[in-house]
C-alpha positions as CSV (number, residue, x, y, z in Angstrom):
1,X,-49.9,37.9,-30.6
2,X,-47.3,37.7,-27.6
3,X,-43.7,37.0,-28.6
4,X,-41.7,34.8,-25.9
5,X,-38.3,34.5,-26.0
6,X,-37.4,36.5,-29.1
7,X,-34.7,38.1,-27.5
8,X,-33.2,35.7,-24.7
9,X,-30.8,38.5,-23.2
10,X,-34.0,40.5,-21.9
11,X,-34.8,37.7,-19.8
12,X,-31.3,37.4,-18.3
13,X,-30.6,40.1,-15.2
14,X,-27.4,42.1,-16.1
15,X,-24.2,41.4,-14.4
16,X,-24.9,38.0,-13.2
17,X,-21.9,36.4,-15.0
18,X,-19.4,38.3,-12.9
19,X,-20.8,37.5,-9.4
20,X,-21.1,33.8,-10.9
21,X,-17.4,33.7,-11.8
22,X,-16.5,34.9,-8.1
23,X,-18.5,32.2,-6.6
24,X,-16.8,29.3,-8.6
25,X,-13.5,30.7,-7.5
26,X,-14.1,30.5,-3.9
27,X,-15.6,27.0,-4.4
28,X,-12.8,25.7,-5.9
29,X,-10.4,27.4,-3.1
30,X,-12.4,25.5,-0.6
31,X,-12.7,22.1,-2.4
32,X,-9.3,21.8,-4.0
33,X,-7.3,21.3,-0.9
34,X,-10.0,18.7,0.5
35,X,-10.0,16.9,-2.8
36,X,-6.3,16.9,-2.8
37,X,-5.6,15.6,0.7
38,X,-8.3,12.7,-0.3
39,X,-6.3,11.9,-3.0
40,X,-3.0,11.8,-1.7
41,X,-4.4,9.9,1.3
42,X,-5.9,7.4,-1.0
43,X,-2.9,6.9,-2.9
44,X,-0.6,6.5,0.4
45,X,-3.3,3.8,1.5
46,X,-3.1,1.7,-1.5
47,X,0.7,1.9,-1.4
48,X,0.5,0.5,2.3
49,X,-2.1,-2.0,1.3
50,X,0.3,-3.3,-1.7
51,X,3.1,-3.4,1.0
52,X,1.2,-5.4,3.5
53,X,0.4,-7.9,0.7
54,X,4.0,-8.2,-0.5
55,X,5.5,-8.7,2.9
56,X,2.8,-11.1,3.6
57,X,3.4,-13.1,0.3
58,X,7.1,-13.0,0.7
59,X,6.7,-14.6,3.9
60,X,4.6,-17.4,2.3
61,X,7.0,-18.1,-0.3
62,X,9.8,-18.4,1.9
63,X,7.9,-20.7,4.2
64,X,7.1,-23.2,1.0
65,X,10.7,-22.9,0.6
66,X,11.7,-23.6,4.1
67,X,9.4,-27.0,4.1
68,X,11.7,-28.5,1.2
69,X,14.1,-31.1,2.1
70,X,17.8,-30.0,2.4
71,X,17.1,-26.4,2.2
72,X,18.9,-23.7,4.4
73,X,18.2,-20.8,6.2
74,X,20.0,-18.9,3.3
75,X,17.6,-20.5,0.8
76,X,14.7,-19.4,2.7
77,X,15.9,-15.7,3.0
78,X,16.9,-15.7,-0.6
79,X,13.1,-16.8,-1.8
80,X,11.8,-14.0,0.4
81,X,14.1,-11.2,-0.9
82,X,14.1,-11.9,-4.5
83,X,10.2,-11.2,-4.4
84,X,10.7,-8.3,-2.2
85,X,13.3,-7.1,-4.5
86,X,11.1,-7.7,-7.8
87,X,8.3,-5.6,-5.9
88,X,11.0,-2.6,-5.0
89,X,10.4,-3.2,-1.3
90,X,13.4,-1.8,0.7
91,X,15.3,-2.6,4.0
92,X,13.4,-5.7,5.1
93,X,14.2,-8.0,7.8
94,X,13.6,-11.9,7.2
95,X,13.6,-14.2,10.2
96,X,13.2,-17.9,10.5
97,X,12.5,-19.6,13.6
98,X,13.5,-22.1,14.8
99,X,17.0,-21.2,12.7
100,X,18.0,-25.0,12.9
101,X,14.8,-26.2,11.2
102,X,16.5,-28.7,9.1
103,X,17.3,-30.9,12.1
104,X,13.7,-30.2,13.7
105,X,11.5,-33.4,13.7
106,X,8.5,-33.7,11.2
107,X,5.5,-32.0,12.5
108,X,7.3,-29.2,14.2
109,X,6.1,-25.8,13.1
110,X,8.5,-23.3,10.9
111,X,7.8,-19.5,11.1
112,X,9.0,-17.4,8.7
113,X,8.4,-13.6,9.8
114,X,9.2,-10.7,6.9
115,X,9.2,-7.0,8.4
116,X,9.4,-3.9,6.5
117,X,9.6,-0.4,7.4
118,X,6.9,2.1,6.4
119,X,9.2,4.9,6.3
120,X,11.0,3.4,3.4
121,X,8.7,2.2,1.1
122,X,6.1,5.2,1.3
123,X,5.4,7.1,-1.4
124,X,5.1,10.6,0.3
125,X,7.8,9.6,3.1
126,X,5.5,8.5,5.8
127,X,3.1,11.6,6.3
128,X,0.2,9.5,7.4
129,X,2.2,6.5,9.2
130,X,5.0,7.4,11.3
131,X,7.8,4.7,12.4
132,X,5.4,2.0,11.8
133,X,6.3,-1.3,10.3
134,X,4.6,-3.8,8.3
135,X,4.9,-7.6,9.3
136,X,4.0,-10.7,7.7
137,X,4.2,-14.2,9.3
138,X,3.7,-17.5,8.4
139,X,3.7,-20.8,9.7
140,X,4.3,-24.1,8.0
141,X,4.5,-27.7,9.4
142,X,7.6,-29.8,8.5
143,X,6.4,-32.7,6.7
144,X,8.1,-36.1,5.1
């Protein structure tokens, strides 16, 4: 009778373990930098999506404040900046157009624009986005 596989080490070639470890090291050296770059790029892209959504939401909330009766530009800017502060967004510029929207006739549009620099709000110091601003703008109609 033939004995198949009684000694498993006889079937394996000698010295393949050392060669295989060197191959794994080279594969790791090639793949790891690419993987890290993709990971950092994904994190930065998610950070910029969060920044864009925050800026647009702040413009929306400020516009909702602007259409209320007896509101001022300071109230509108405060509504936007409180939301941006809670989300840790820095150095934003909030503009209201027209600035004298309280005396504007009913049916006129009020535009609130919020702008945030990417450099101040980036995770990695704007490696991927150079000197860009994220801008969110919302138009609301003044009603009764």
